[in-house]
Every structure is written in C-alpha cells, then in structure tokens.
C-alpha positions as CSV (number, residue, x, y, z in Angstrom):
1,X,82.8,5.4,-24.3
2,X,81.9,2.6,-26.9
3,X,80.8,2.1,-30.8
4,X,77.1,1.0,-29.5
5,X,77.0,4.3,-27.5
6,X,76.2,6.0,-31.1
7,X,74.1,4.1,-32.5
8,X,70.3,3.4,-32.0
9,X,68.2,0.0,-30.8
10,X,68.0,-0.8,-34.4
11,X,71.3,-0.4,-35.8
12,X,73.0,-2.1,-32.4
13,X,70.8,-4.7,-33.7
14,X,71.5,-5.2,-37.1
15,X,75.7,-4.4,-36.3
16,X,76.7,-5.9,-33.4
17,X,76.0,-9.5,-31.7
18,X,74.3,-10.3,-28.6
19,X,76.6,-10.7,-26.7
20,X,80.2,-9.9,-27.3
21,X,82.4,-12.2,-26.4
22,X,86.1,-10.8,-24.0
23,X,88.6,-10.8,-26.4
24,X,92.0,-11.2,-25.8
25,X,93.0,-7.6,-25.1
26,X,89.9,-7.2,-23.4
27,X,90.9,-10.9,-21.3
28,X,94.4,-8.6,-20.5
29,X,93.1,-5.7,-19.8
30,X,91.5,-7.4,-17.1
31,X,94.6,-8.4,-15.3
32,X,95.2,-4.2,-14.4
33,X,92.1,-3.9,-13.2
34,X,91.0,-2.2,-10.3
35,X,89.4,-3.8,-6.6
36,X,86.6,-1.5,-7.6
37,X,86.0,-2.8,-11.1
38,X,86.3,-6.5,-9.9
39,X,83.8,-6.0,-7.5
40,X,81.4,-4.5,-9.5
41,X,82.3,-7.7,-12.0
42,X,81.6,-9.9,-9.1
43,X,77.9,-8.6,-8.4
44,X,77.2,-8.4,-11.9
45,X,78.4,-12.0,-12.3
46,X,75.9,-13.4,-9.8
47,X,73.3,-11.2,-11.1
48,X,73.7,-12.8,-14.6
49,X,73.6,-16.2,-12.4
50,X,70.6,-15.1,-11.0
51,X,68.4,-14.5,-14.2
52,X,69.8,-18.1,-15.8
53,X,68.6,-19.5,-13.1
54,X,65.1,-17.4,-13.6
55,X,65.2,-18.2,-17.1
56,X,65.3,-21.9,-16.9
57,X,62.7,-22.1,-14.1
58,X,60.0,-19.7,-16.6
59,X,61.1,-22.5,-19.3
60,X,60.6,-25.4,-17.3
61,X,57.1,-24.3,-16.0
62,X,55.6,-22.6,-20.2
63,X,56.7,-27.0,-21.2
64,X,55.2,-28.2,-18.0
65,X,51.6,-26.2,-18.2
66,X,48.5,-27.8,-19.3
67,X,48.9,-26.0,-22.4
68,X,52.1,-25.9,-23.1
69,X,53.9,-22.4,-24.5
70,X,56.6,-22.3,-27.0
71,X,59.7,-20.5,-25.1
72,X,62.0,-19.7,-27.8
73,X,63.1,-16.3,-26.1
74,X,63.3,-17.4,-22.5
75,X,66.0,-19.9,-23.9
76,X,67.7,-17.3,-26.2
77,X,68.0,-15.0,-22.8
78,X,68.8,-18.2,-21.0
79,X,72.0,-18.5,-23.2
80,X,73.1,-15.2,-23.2
81,X,73.1,-14.7,-19.9
82,X,75.4,-18.1,-19.6
83,X,77.8,-16.6,-22.0
84,X,77.8,-13.7,-19.8
85,X,78.5,-15.8,-17.1
86,X,81.4,-17.9,-18.8
87,X,82.8,-14.5,-19.9
88,X,82.8,-12.4,-16.4
89,X,84.3,-15.7,-15.0
90,X,87.4,-15.7,-17.4
91,X,87.7,-11.6,-16.9
92,X,87.9,-12.4,-13.2
93,X,89.8,-15.1,-13.5
94,X,93.0,-13.0,-15.1
95,X,92.2,-10.7,-12.7
96,X,93.2,-13.4,-9.8
97,X,96.5,-14.0,-11.7
98,X,98.3,-10.9,-11.2
99,X,97.2,-10.9,-7.7
100,X,99.5,-11.9,-4.9
101,X,97.3,-14.3,-3.5
102,X,95.7,-15.4,-6.9
103,X,97.8,-18.2,-7.5
104,X,97.9,-19.8,-3.6
105,X,93.8,-18.9,-4.1
106,X,94.0,-21.0,-7.3
107,X,95.0,-24.2,-5.8
108,X,92.7,-24.3,-2.8
109,X,89.5,-26.4,-4.5
110,X,86.1,-25.3,-3.9
111,X,87.3,-21.5,-4.2
112,X,87.1,-20.5,-8.1
113,X,88.1,-17.3,-10.0
114,X,84.6,-15.1,-9.2
115,X,85.0,-15.6,-5.1
116,X,88.6,-15.2,-4.9
117,X,88.5,-12.4,-6.7
118,X,85.6,-10.8,-4.9
119,X,87.0,-11.7,-1.3
120,X,90.8,-10.7,-2.7
121,X,89.0,-7.1,-4.5
122,X,86.8,-6.4,-0.9
123,X,89.8,-6.8,1.2
124,X,92.5,-4.9,-0.6
125,X,95.0,-5.6,2.0
126,X,95.3,-8.1,4.4
127,X,94.8,-7.8,7.9
128,X,96.5,-7.6,11.3
129,X,94.5,-11.0,12.3
130,X,92.0,-13.3,11.1
131,X,89.7,-11.6,13.3
132,X,89.5,-8.2,11.8
133,X,88.2,-9.7,8.5
134,X,86.0,-12.1,10.5
135,X,84.3,-8.7,12.0
136,X,84.1,-6.7,8.4
137,X,82.6,-9.9,6.7
138,X,79.7,-10.6,9.9
139,X,81.5,-13.8,10.5
140,X,82.8,-12.9,14.3
141,X,79.7,-14.4,15.8
142,X,79.9,-13.0,20.3
143,X,82.2,-10.6,19.3
144,X,80.2,-9.0,15.8
145,X,79.1,-5.5,16.3
146,X,74.8,-5.6,16.5
147,X,73.1,-3.8,13.3
148,X,70.7,-1.5,15.1
149,X,67.7,0.8,13.0
150,X,69.3,3.5,11.5
151,X,72.9,2.8,11.7
152,X,75.4,1.7,9.3
153,X,76.0,-1.4,9.1
154,X,78.8,-2.9,10.3
155,X,79.7,-5.6,8.2
156,X,80.7,-6.1,4.4
157,X,76.9,-7.3,3.1
158,X,78.7,-8.1,-0.4
159,X,82.0,-10.2,1.5
160,X,79.4,-12.0,3.8
161,X,77.5,-13.2,1.0
162,X,80.6,-14.5,-0.7
163,X,81.6,-16.4,2.3
164,X,78.2,-18.0,2.8
165,X,78.8,-19.0,-1.2
166,X,82.1,-20.3,-0.4
167,X,80.5,-22.4,2.7
168,X,78.3,-23.6,0.4
169,X,81.1,-24.8,-2.2
170,X,82.8,-26.8,0.7
171,X,79.8,-28.3,1.8
172,X,79.2,-30.0,-1.9
173,X,82.4,-31.1,-2.1
174,X,83.5,-32.4,1.4
175,X,82.5,-36.0,-0.5
176,X,84.5,-35.2,-3.7
177,X,86.9,-37.4,-4.9
178,X,90.3,-36.7,-7.4
179,X,91.2,-39.2,-9.7
180,X,93.3,-41.6,-7.0
181,X,90.1,-41.6,-4.5
182,X,91.1,-38.6,-2.2
183,X,89.1,-36.3,-0.6
184,X,90.2,-33.2,-2.3
185,X,88.6,-30.1,-0.9
186,X,90.8,-29.2,2.5
187,X,88.1,-26.9,4.5
188,X,85.4,-29.7,2.4
189,X,87.0,-32.2,5.0
190,X,87.1,-29.9,7.9
191,X,83.5,-29.1,7.2
192,X,82.4,-32.4,8.2
193,X,85.0,-33.4,10.9
194,X,83.3,-29.9,12.4
195,X,79.9,-30.6,11.7
196,X,79.9,-34.0,13.4
197,X,81.8,-32.3,16.5
198,X,78.9,-29.8,16.9
199,X,76.3,-32.6,16.5
200,X,77.8,-34.2,19.6
201,X,78.0,-30.9,21.4
202,X,74.5,-30.3,20.8
203,X,73.3,-34.1,21.8
204,X,75.1,-33.6,24.6
205,X,72.8,-30.7,25.8
206,X,76.6,-28.0,25.4
207,X,74.7,-25.8,23.1
208,X,71.6,-25.2,25.5
209,X,72.5,-21.4,26.0
210,X,72.5,-21.2,22.7
211,X,69.5,-23.1,22.0
212,X,67.3,-21.6,24.4
213,X,68.6,-18.3,23.4
214,X,67.1,-19.3,19.7
215,X,63.7,-20.6,21.3
216,X,61.6,-17.1,21.6
217,X,62.4,-16.3,17.9
218,X,60.8,-19.4,16.0
219,X,57.3,-20.4,15.9
220,X,56.2,-23.1,18.3
221,X,55.0,-25.4,15.7
222,X,58.1,-25.3,14.0
223,X,60.3,-28.4,13.5
224,X,63.5,-25.8,15.3
225,X,61.0,-25.6,18.0
226,X,61.2,-28.8,19.3
227,X,65.1,-28.9,19.1
228,X,65.1,-25.8,20.7
229,X,62.9,-26.6,23.5
230,X,64.7,-29.7,24.0
231,X,67.8,-27.6,24.7
232,X,69.2,-28.9,21.4
233,X,70.4,-27.4,18.0
234,X,68.2,-28.1,14.8
235,X,70.2,-29.6,11.8
236,X,70.3,-26.7,9.4
237,X,71.9,-24.6,12.0
238,X,74.5,-27.3,13.0
239,X,75.4,-27.5,9.2
240,X,75.0,-23.5,9.3
241,X,77.7,-23.6,12.4
242,X,80.4,-26.2,11.2
243,X,79.6,-24.3,7.0
244,X,81.3,-21.0,8.7
245,X,83.8,-22.3,10.6
246,X,85.1,-23.7,7.5
247,X,85.2,-20.3,6.3
248,X,86.5,-18.6,9.0
249,X,89.4,-21.4,8.8
250,X,90.0,-20.8,5.3
251,X,89.8,-17.1,6.1
252,X,92.4,-17.3,8.4
253,X,94.9,-19.3,6.4
254,X,94.5,-16.7,2.9
255,X,95.5,-13.9,5.6
256,X,98.6,-16.0,7.0
257,X,99.3,-16.5,4.0
258,X,98.7,-13.1,2.9
259,X,100.9,-11.6,5.5
260,X,103.4,-14.1,5.2
261,X,104.3,-12.9,0.9
262,X,103.5,-8.6,1.7
263,X,106.6,-9.6,4.5
264,X,104.5,-9.6,7.7
265,X,104.5,-11.5,10.7
266,X,101.7,-13.5,11.0
267,X,100.0,-13.0,14.3
268,X,99.7,-15.8,16.5
269,X,96.5,-18.1,16.3
270,X,94.1,-16.7,18.6
271,X,93.8,-20.6,20.3
272,X,97.2,-20.7,20.9
273,X,98.5,-16.8,21.9
274,X,95.6,-16.0,23.9
275,X,94.8,-20.1,25.5
276,X,98.4,-22.0,25.0
277,X,96.2,-24.6,22.9
278,X,98.3,-26.5,20.4
279,X,95.1,-27.2,17.6
280,X,97.3,-24.8,15.3
281,X,96.2,-26.0,11.9
282,X,98.6,-24.6,8.9
283,X,97.2,-23.7,5.7
284,X,97.3,-26.7,3.3
285,X,99.4,-24.4,0.7
286,X,102.1,-22.8,2.5
287,X,103.1,-19.6,1.6
C-alpha cells in the first residue's frame, strides 16, 4: 500500500506533488513488469491522452467564447495529463528494452514504445503463422470469424485498437524524410504503394463485388454511396485497406523475427507456401 493511502485528501494535497514522477527505481522496476501490468499501463496512457485532448479543446472553447472565461484549472489538468503520459511512456519504453523483440521494435519508424509494449504484452508469444495474429487482432478480413450478438468477441479489442494506431502512424509518416532526404518509414512507403494499387484496382472495377456488398449499408445521400453505386470504393475505404495491409505486413515481419529469435522456424508466407508467388517482402531489420 502506498504512503498516500494512509492520508486523507487534505494531507495528500499538502504532502504530495500533483504528479509523482517516475523515479529511477520505478523505471528499473518497469523493466521486469508482467504483460498484464503493461497492458493496463497502455490503456492508462491512451485514457490520459484523451483527457489531455479534451482539456485542450475545452480551454480553446472557453477562450473563443463571446464572453471568454478563465480556465486556469483546465490548463492545470492539461499539464498533469501531459506529464502523466510522458511518465507512462517512459515506463513502457523500459519494459520494451527487456523484451526479446524490444530492440527490433524500437528500430521501426512509426512504432513507438506505447504501441510496441501494447502489441508485445497482448501477444506474449509469437504464433506459428502470422494469420493467427491477424485473427487475434481482428484483421483477418474474409477469414475473420464474425461477431454475433450475445457471443464473446472473437478478437482482442485492445490489440485491434493498437493496430489501428500503428496504421495511422504509418500513414502520417509515409512522407517523412530523414536528414539525408530519404523516406525512412519502411511501412509508410509500403502503405503508399498499396494505396496506389488499391486505387488502381477500384478504378478498373476490380473491387466491384466489395462495393456491391457495401452499397446497402450506406445512405443514398452520402458521398460513399455514389462510389459504391458506380462499382468503386470511396477514398476512405481505399485508405483503410492500404493501412491495414501495411499493418499486417508489419505484424508478419514481427512474428517472423520473433520466431527466429526464439529458435523456431518461421512458416513460409501464404503467397509462397500455397500459391507459388515470389513476392516475399523481407523484414527491414533482420533477426
């Protein structure tokens, strides 16, 4: 039990700072925390992030009102949330440093300590094939078991959310260049190529079956309906497909390297093992 647990509210305000920063000892302890604690901290990080965004939005609204109001305490909450985010990220960074895949993950542009810690803590071990990870993360497309009402969700919601964050990161960093003027986000570049491919497929009418399936799900007055009715996919869905493809490529590489580092033989990619294709993309950082 912490020292603060023995204090009442007045004593806590008097004796403790608003945010107790992560000490060197706590940072060291973070290296040995278990996956359950890591998963909890990842959720806490995103909760704090949302609180910070809400506080910032509220402060702006009060400032721009016809009769602006003071927002000193909201600014205080914003600062506390930002500090807490930084401290949680520091703890999760320490956690990844002790993981067998932490060093590999830390070299991937677009995958920071929070996403790294979350994915590794939710998976805990590699899978025989990347397809098992896709299903667990709700990314298995046509192979994903549908979620029926009243049944247990057939995938991990938190892991799916982390994969969404990864996809957003790849998308935002697709045009990022390093000091040498090189595009340094490997998966961001594959996202861009896949997006161009998906656009071409849609323009040629080769996604018409998908468009037909989506048509009844949208209102006739929406922009998406116009695309679906013409046998094409709307820009948002093309972008989403490209992001998910890039994330699945990343997960496949991660699993391949993870298996190799634990002395297991990675399975051949589906395209090579089952279809005889030679379009294998190796991991950007080998095992």
